[in-house]
C-alpha positions in Angstrom: 64.9 -42.1 104.2 63.2 -40.1 101.9 60.6 -42.0 100.0 61.3 -43.3 96.5 59.7 -41.8 93.2 57.8 -44.9 92.5 56.2 -44.4 96.0 55.2 -40.8 95.6 53.9 -41.3 92.1 51.8 -44.3 93.6 50.5 -41.9 96.3 49.8 -39.1 93.9 47.6 -41.3 91.3 45.9 -42.5 94.3 44.8 -39.0 95.1 44.3 -38.6 91.3 41.8 -41.2 91.1 40.0 -40.1 94.4 39.5 -36.8 92.7 38.2 -37.9 89.4 35.4 -39.4 91.5 32.9 -36.8 91.9 29.8 -38.8 93.2 28.5 -38.0 96.8 30.7 -34.8 97.1 30.1 -32.2 100.0 28.7 -28.7 99.0 27.4 -25.7 100.8 28.7 -23.2 103.2 31.6 -23.3 105.4 31.0 -23.4 109.3 33.3 -21.7 111.5 34.5 -25.3 112.8 35.2 -26.6 109.5 37.5 -23.0 109.0 39.6 -23.6 111.9 40.2 -27.6 111.6 41.5 -26.9 107.9 43.3 -24.1 108.6 45.1 -26.4 111.1 45.4 -28.9 108.3 47.3 -26.5 106.3 49.6 -25.4 108.7 50.6 -29.0 109.8 50.9 -29.7 105.8 53.1 -27.0 105.1 55.2 -28.0 108.2 55.6 -31.7 106.8 54.1 -33.0 109.9 51.5 -35.4 108.4 51.6 -39.0 107.5 51.9 -38.5 103.9 54.0 -39.2 101.0 56.2 -35.9 99.3 54.7 -34.3 96.1 51.0 -34.5 97.4 49.3 -31.2 96.2 47.4 -29.3 99.0 44.4 -28.5 97.1 44.2 -32.4 96.1 44.8 -33.4 99.7 42.2 -31.0 101.1 39.7 -32.1 98.4 40.1 -35.7 99.5 39.9 -35.4 103.5 36.7 -33.0 103.3 35.0 -35.1 100.3 34.3 -31.9 98.5 35.0 -30.5 95.0 38.1 -28.4 94.7 35.9 -25.5 93.4 34.5 -25.1 97.0 38.1 -24.6 98.4 39.3 -22.4 95.8 36.2 -20.1 96.7 37.0 -20.2 100.1 40.6 -19.7 99.7 41.3 -17.7 96.9 45.0 -16.1 97.5 45.9 -19.4 99.1 47.6 -20.7 96.2 46.5 -24.3 97.2 47.9 -26.0 93.8 51.3 -24.6 93.8 52.1 -26.1 97.2 53.5 -29.9 97.5 54.2 -31.9 100.7 57.4 -32.3 101.8 57.5 -34.7 105.0 60.1 -33.5 108.1 58.5 -35.5 111.1 56.1 -37.1 109.4 53.6 -36.9 112.6 52.5 -34.4 115.2 55.5 -34.2 117.8 54.0 -32.4 120.8 51.2 -34.2 122.3 49.4 -31.1 123.2 49.2 -30.0 119.2 48.0 -33.6 118.7 45.0 -33.1 121.1 44.4 -29.8 119.9 43.9 -31.3 116.2 41.7 -34.2 117.5 39.7 -31.7 119.1 39.0 -29.3 116.1 38.3 -32.3 114.3 35.9 -33.8 116.5 34.0 -29.9 117.0 34.3 -30.2 112.7 32.3 -33.4 113.1 29.5 -32.1 115.5 29.2 -28.8 113.6 27.4 -31.2 110.9 23.8 -31.3 111.7 22.3 -34.2 109.4 23.0 -37.5 111.3 23.7 -39.1 108.0 26.1 -36.5 106.7 27.9 -36.5 110.0 28.7 -40.4 110.0 29.4 -40.6 106.2 32.1 -37.5 106.6 33.4 -39.4 109.8 33.9 -42.8 108.2 35.4 -40.9 105.3 38.0 -39.1 107.0 39.1 -42.1 109.3 39.3 -44.2 106.3 41.6 -41.5 104.3 44.0 -41.4 107.4 44.1 -45.0 107.6 45.1 -45.3 104.0 47.6 -42.4 104.4 49.1 -44.0 107.0 49.3 -47.6 105.6 50.9 -46.6 102.6 53.4 -44.4 104.8 54.5 -47.6 106.5 54.8 -49.5 103.3 56.9 -46.8 102.0 59.4 -46.6 105.0 59.3 -50.6 105.4 57.5 -50.8 108.6 55.9 -54.6 108.6 52.0 -54.3 108.3 49.6 -57.0 109.4 47.9 -57.5 106.0 45.2 -60.0 107.4 44.2 -57.7 110.3 44.3 -54.5 108.2 42.2 -55.9 105.3 39.5 -57.2 108.4 39.7 -53.8 110.0 38.9 -52.2 106.8 36.0 -54.4 105.6 34.7 -53.8 109.1 34.3 -49.9 108.9 32.6 -50.5 105.5 30.3 -52.9 106.8 29.3 -50.5 109.7 28.9 -47.9 107.2 26.6 -50.0 105.1 24.7 -50.6 108.3 24.4 -47.2 109.0 22.9 -46.5 105.3 20.8 -49.2 105.9 19.3 -48.4 109.3 19.1 -44.5 108.0 16.8 -45.8 104.9 14.6 -47.8 107.7 14.3 -45.0 109.7 13.3 -42.9 106.9 10.9 -45.4 105.8 9.4 -45.6 109.2 8.9 -41.6 109.4 7.2 -41.9 105.9 4.7 -44.3 107.3 3.9 -42.8 110.1 3.2 -39.6 108.1 0.8 -41.6 105.1 -1.0 -43.0 108.0 -1.9 -39.8 109.8 -3.4 -38.8 106.4 -4.9 -42.1 105.8 -6.7 -42.8 109.1 -9.1 -39.7 108.5 -11.2 -41.9 106.2 -14.4 -42.2 107.6 -15.2 -45.3 105.6 -16.1 -47.9 108.2 -15.3 -50.8 105.7 -11.8 -49.6 105.4 -9.2 -51.3 108.0 -5.8 -50.1 109.0 -3.5 -52.4 111.4 -1.3 -50.2 113.4 1.3 -50.9 115.6 3.1 -49.2 118.4 5.7 -47.9 116.3 3.1 -46.8 113.9 1.4 -44.8 116.3 4.7 -43.4 117.5 5.8 -42.3 114.1 4.0 -39.0 113.9 5.6 -37.8 117.2 9.0 -38.8 116.4 9.0 -37.0 112.8 7.6 -33.9 114.4 10.1 -34.1 117.0 13.2 -34.5 114.4 11.8 -31.8 112.4 11.4 -29.4 115.2 15.0 -30.0 116.7 16.5 -29.5 113.0 14.6 -26.2 112.4 15.5 -25.0 115.4 19.2 -25.9 114.6 18.6 -23.7 111.6 18.3 -26.7 108.9 15.4 -26.5 106.4 12.3 -28.7 107.0 13.1 -30.6 104.0 16.3 -32.1 105.4 14.6 -34.0 108.1 14.4 -37.9 107.7 16.3 -39.7 110.5 14.6 -41.0 113.9 16.3 -41.8 116.9 16.2 -45.4 115.9 19.1 -44.8 113.5 21.5 -43.4 116.0 22.4 -46.6 117.2 23.7 -47.6 114.0 24.9 -44.2 113.1 27.0 -44.0 116.3 28.7 -47.2 114.9 31.3 -44.9 112.8 32.4 -43.4 116.3 35.7 -43.8 117.6 34.7 -47.0 119.2 36.9 -50.1 118.8 36.3 -51.8 115.6 37.1 -55.6 117.2 34.8 -54.9 119.8 33.0 -58.3 119.5 30.0 -57.5 121.8 29.1 -54.5 119.3 29.5 -56.7 116.1 27.2 -59.2 117.4 24.8 -56.5 118.7 24.7 -55.1 115.2 24.3 -58.2 113.5 20.7 -59.0 115.0 19.7 -56.0 114.1 20.5 -55.7 110.5 17.5 -54.5 108.2 16.3 -56.7 105.4 16.0 -55.5 102.2 12.8 -56.7 101.1 10.4 -57.8 103.6 7.5 -58.9 101.3 7.7 -62.2 99.2 5.7 -62.2 96.1 3.8 -65.2 95.1 4.3 -67.7 92.0 1.0 -66.0 90.5 2.6 -62.7 91.0 5.9 -63.5 89.7 4.3 -64.6 86.9 2.2 -61.5 86.2 5.4 -59.4 86.7 7.3 -61.4 84.1 4.1 -60.8 81.8 4.2 -57.0 82.3 8.1 -56.7 82.0 8.3 -59.0 78.6 5.3 -57.0 77.1 6.3 -54.0 78.0 3.2 -52.7 80.0 4.3 -49.5 81.9 3.4 -50.6 85.6 6.2 -51.0 88.2 4.1 -52.7 91.0 1.6 -54.9 91.2 0.1 -56.6 94.5 -3.1 -59.0 95.0 -6.2 -59.0 97.4 -8.0 -61.9 98.2 -11.3 -62.8 100.1 -11.0 -64.0 103.8 -13.8 -65.0 106.0 -13.2 -63.4 109.6 -15.4 -63.6 112.6 -18.1 -60.8 113.1 -20.3 -60.8 115.8 -23.9 -59.6 114.7 -25.9 -56.9 116.3 -28.2 -58.3 119.3 -25.7 -61.8 119.2 -24.8 -63.1 122.7 -22.2 -65.7 123.4 -19.4 -66.6 121.1 -21.5 -69.5 119.6 -23.4 -66.8 117.5 -20.5 -65.4 116.1 -20.6 -64.9 112.0 -18.1 -64.6 109.2 -17.7 -61.8 107.2 -15.8 -61.4 103.9 -12.8 -59.2 104.0 -10.2 -58.6 101.4 -6.9 -58.9 102.5 -3.6 -58.3 101.3 -1.9 -61.3 99.6 1.6 -60.2 98.5 3.4 -57.7 95.9 6.1 -57.9 93.3 8.2 -54.8 91.9 9.6 -54.5 88.4 13.2 -53.9 87.6 12.6 -52.0 84.6 10.5 -49.1 83.7 8.8 -47.6 80.8 9.3 -43.6 80.7 6.8 -40.8 79.4 8.7 -41.0 76.6 8.3 -45.1 75.9 12.0 -45.9 76.4 13.0 -48.8 78.9 15.2 -47.8 81.9 16.4 -49.5 84.8 14.3 -48.8 88.2 16.5 -46.5 90.4 17.4 -47.2 93.9 15.0 -44.4 95.1 12.4 -45.5 93.3 12.7 -49.2 94.2 12.8 -48.1 97.8 9.5 -46.1 97.5 7.6 -48.9 95.6 8.9 -51.5 98.3 7.7 -49.4 100.8 4.6 -48.8 99.1 3.8 -52.5 99.3 5.1 -52.7 103.2 2.7 -50.0 103.8 -0.6 -51.8 101.7 -0.3 -54.7 103.8 -1.7 -53.0 106.8 -4.8 -52.7 105.3 -8.0 -54.8 104.3 -11.3 -54.0 103.2 -15.0 -54.9 103.4 -16.5 -55.9 100.2 -17.7 -52.9 98.3 -15.2 -50.6 100.3 -11.9 -49.0 99.2 -10.6 -49.8 95.5 -10.0 -53.5 95.8 -13.7 -54.0 97.7 -15.4 -52.1 95.0 -13.6 -54.1 92.1 -14.3 -57.3 94.0 -18.0 -56.6 94.7 -18.5 -55.5 90.8 -16.3 -57.7 89.2 -15.4 -54.4 86.7 -11.8 -53.2 86.3 -11.0 -49.7 87.1 -8.3 -47.2 86.1 -7.4 -44.2 88.3 -5.2 -41.7 87.7 -3.6 -38.6 89.8 -4.4 -40.6 93.0 -1.9 -38.6 95.0 -4.5 -36.0 94.7 -7.6 -37.8 95.2 -10.0 -37.8 98.3 -9.5 -40.7 101.0 -13.4 -41.8 99.4 -12.0 -42.4 96.1 -8.5 -43.7 96.9 -8.2 -45.0 100.4 -4.1 -44.9 100.4 -3.6 -41.5 99.4 -1.6 -40.5 101.9 0.7 -43.1 101.0 0.4 -42.0 97.3 2.0 -39.1 98.2 4.6 -40.3 100.3 6.0 -42.8 97.7 5.0 -41.1 94.5 2.0 -43.5 93.1 0.2 -41.9 90.3 -2.0 -44.4 88.7 -3.6 -47.4 89.9 -5.6 -50.3 88.1 -7.6 -52.7 89.5 -8.3 -56.0 87.7 -10.9 -58.5 88.9 -9.5 -62.1 88.1 -12.2 -65.0 88.7 -10.8 -68.1 90.7 -12.5 -71.5 91.1 -10.8 -71.4 94.6 -12.4 -68.5 96.4 -14.5 -66.9 93.4 -12.7 -63.9 92.7 -9.3 -61.9 93.4 -8.4 -58.6 92.7 -4.9 -57.6 91.2 -4.0 -54.2 91.6 -1.1 -52.6 89.5 0.7 -49.5 90.1 2.8 -46.6 88.6 4.9 -43.6 89.8 4.1 -41.9 86.4 0.5 -40.8 84.9 -0.4 -43.5 82.5 -3.5 -42.7 80.0 -6.5 -45.1 80.3 -6.6 -48.0 77.9 -9.4 -50.1 77.2 -8.0 -52.7 75.1 -5.1 -53.2 77.6 -7.4 -53.6 80.2 -9.1 -56.3 78.6 -6.1 -58.0 77.8 -4.9 -57.9 81.5 -8.1 -59.5 82.3 -7.5 -62.4 79.9 -4.0 -63.0 80.8 -4.1 -62.8 84.2 -6.9 -65.4 84.3 -5.0 -67.4 82.2 -1.9 -67.1 84.5 -4.2 -68.1 88.0 -3.5 -71.8 88.8 -6.5 -73.9 88.7 -7.3 -76.3 91.5 -6.9 -80.0 90.7 -9.0 -82.0 92.7 -8.0 -84.6 94.9 -10.1 -86.2 97.5 -7.7 -87.6 100.2 -10.1 -89.9 102.7 -8.4 -89.9 106.5 -9.4 -93.5 107.6 -7.8 -93.1 110.9 -6.3 -96.0 112.9 -7.1 -99.6 112.4 -10.8 -100.4 114.3 -10.4 -102.6 117.1 -11.7 -106.3 116.6 -15.6 -106.8 117.1 -16.8 -107.9 120.5 -19.5 -110.0 121.4 -23.0 -108.3 121.2 -24.9 -107.5 124.6 -27.8 -109.7 125.7 -30.9 -108.7 123.9 -33.0 -105.9 125.3 -36.1 -104.1 124.5 -34.9 -101.9 121.4 -34.9 -97.9 121.8 -36.8 -95.7 119.6 -35.1 -92.7 118.1 -37.5 -90.7 120.3 -36.2 -92.4 123.6 -32.7 -92.0 122.9 -31.4 -88.7 122.6 -34.6 -86.6 122.1 -34.2 -83.8 120.0 -31.5 -85.2 117.9 -31.4 -85.5 114.1 -33.7 -87.8 112.4 -30.4 -88.6 110.0 -28.5 -89.8 113.1 -30.3 -93.4 113.1 -30.8 -96.2 110.8 -34.3 -97.8 110.0 -33.6 -100.3 113.1 -33.2 -96.8 115.4 -29.6 -97.4 116.2 -27.2 -94.6 116.5 -25.2 -94.5 113.0 -22.2 -91.8 113.4 -21.8 -88.9 116.0 -20.2 -87.1 113.2 -23.5 -86.1 111.5 -24.7 -84.0 114.7 -21.3 -81.8 114.3 -21.9 -81.6 110.7 -25.4 -80.7 110.4 -24.5 -78.0 113.0 -21.9 -76.9 111.0 -23.9 -76.3 108.1 -26.6 -74.6 109.8 -24.4 -72.2 111.7 -22.5 -71.3 108.4 -25.2 -71.6 105.7 -25.2 -68.1 103.8 -28.5 -66.3 104.1 -27.7 -63.1 101.6 -27.8 -63.7 97.8 -25.0 -61.2 97.5 -22.8 -63.2 99.9 -19.6 -64.6 98.5 -20.6 -67.8 99.7 -24.1 -67.7 97.9 -22.3 -69.9 95.0 -22.0 -72.8 97.3 -25.6 -72.5 98.6 -26.8 -75.7 96.8 -23.9 -77.4 98.3 -25.2 -76.6 101.5 -28.7 -77.2 101.5 -28.0 -80.8 99.7 -25.6 -81.8 102.0 -27.5 -80.8 105.3 -30.7 -82.3 103.9 -29.4 -85.1 102.9 -27.9 -85.9 106.5 -31.3 -85.0 108.2 -33.2 -87.6 106.3 -33.8 -90.9 108.1 -33.5 -93.0 104.9 -31.3 -92.7 102.3 -30.4 -94.7 99.2 -27.1 -96.8 98.6 -25.6 -93.8 96.9 -26.1 -91.2 99.1 -25.2 -93.4 101.8 -21.7 -93.4 100.1 -21.6 -90.0 99.8 -22.7 -89.2 103.0 -19.4 -91.5 104.2 -17.3 -89.7 102.1 -18.0 -86.3 103.3 -17.9 -87.2 106.9 -14.4 -88.6 106.3 -13.3 -85.3 104.9 -14.9 -83.6 108.0 -12.7 -85.6 110.0 -9.6 -85.1 107.9 -10.1 -81.2 108.0 -10.9 -80.9 111.6 -7.9 -82.9 112.4 -5.5 -80.6 110.0 -6.8 -77.8 112.2 -8.9 -75.7 110.0 -11.6 -73.4 111.1 -15.1 -74.1 111.4 -15.9 -71.6 108.7 -13.5 -73.1 106.2 -15.0 -76.7 107.0 -18.2 -75.9 106.1 -17.3 -74.4 102.6 -14.9 -76.8 102.0 -17.7 -79.6 102.8 -20.0 -77.7 100.7 -17.9 -77.3 97.8 -16.9 -81.2 98.1 -20.5 -81.9 98.0 -21.1 -80.2 94.8 -18.3 -81.4 93.1 -19.3 -85.3 93.9 -22.8 -84.8 93.2 -21.9 -83.5 89.7 -19.5 -86.3 89.2 -22.1 -88.7 90.1 -24.6 -87.0 87.7 -22.2 -87.1 84.9 -21.2 -90.7 85.4 -25.0 -91.8 85.5 -25.6 -89.6 82.4 -22.8 -91.5 80.5 -24.8 -94.8 81.6 -27.7 -94.1 80.5 -26.8 -92.9 76.8 -25.4 -96.2 75.8 -28.9 -97.8 77.2 -31.0 -95.3 75.2 -29.0 -95.7 72.3 -29.5 -99.6 72.3 -33.4 -99.2 72.7 -33.7 -96.8 69.8 -31.6 -99.3 67.5 -33.8 -102.4 68.7 -37.0 -100.3 67.9 
């Protein structure tokens, strides 16, 4: 029978609600394929051969199916009187199979006439969803049983695939933008700026050029480009493949891109919270810390002569949720701006800098903050990531040196998508606040005693004692006690380690620990030591064993031992001074 008035009103209400939502509506010229497909839809609408409820207006139906505004329809079909034609069901479906195949062919031709991959995938998904909703309502109106669970599952699956296709397109766009930024930033002639490039990064430029060439050849402007072939696998999920293909679903699940791949440290989280709480107009922050990497010297032969070199490396980033606009208003960071900031953070982690090179390296070397504006127009010698600034809209960069009790100094960099005027008072405030937020190390000396020593064995028969010169010629004198017996083989290793990594340049970041290197090495080289020195050496040797067992590099072990030596020596001096003061006071009172 004919559908009742309640069903028609519900159908019309749904169409009106869909019509009220004007977001993401299609605009632009009509293609010949779209015109032919719409003409066929109008013909089937007028003959009542569609699974629709009675009373739907033709203009509402076409605007809903094509996902466009009605003004686009009226401009194309001025004399069609779309708003005066209402649907009247006859058969409710296309009876002739050849006619049905013809409609399917026209629909597929319309899809392929859309050049942009993302727009094609979205309109395909939208029309499939609309036809399914129309059909489900049609079944309900006529009392046809419908498996609600299976139906909802299939709808959720289609929506999940559409979301994944958008994520894939977004990731493809990020990859192309990284390729374009790298193509500009690798032209930097500064040898102290290092860029890590993967195979995908090196191919991104050619992929972007190929996509742009193909779209331009098809008649689309270059500004419309933005997707690589990698996104086709996701975009193809919106075709007529089976929704319940488990193999395809598993294949999709393993490749779903994450929204945020850069995890901020607690220190950066505190900085971002402070910026947001104080209304400071920067939307992105990252940190650069010194790291000591192997650097073979000129003329060195063999791996044993490899030296370490200080390099500023990326240590994470954090992005704000609220931004301060040019007129001083606080507004949420939009999806596009959030994407740009996260992508710039992903791009920045490909960089590292020698001391004095790049903005982080210069701030680290001088210890002086810097405020740079219009970095997207700056030369590479001025801002080493200007290619990334152009791609993701970075305008202002501020570098803040932060003293660190662990590594001497780190660099915190603030970024904004707006031109921010220099504010020296703000810079001083940031320096003080970041220093306060930086966690201070709490020293706790852990000594690894190892396994329980075996029980002592009976001493061997007395023999002529060997002198230190007879046992191990060329060994360190401090390796023997006053009787000439070998004391601890670890002393050889520590003395060699300290000599290999002892800083020789006053500008080196390790220069502050030079007293620790020299004090410990000379103490171990001496053939006789005081009881206090013997206790200090034993403690540091146990620390050496613990650091070695933890798998640390030789450079890190040498630095940690020098730092431990300075700390313990200072503690010993403080303790001795505290003991001497009461004695002096007693002597003064007796006098």
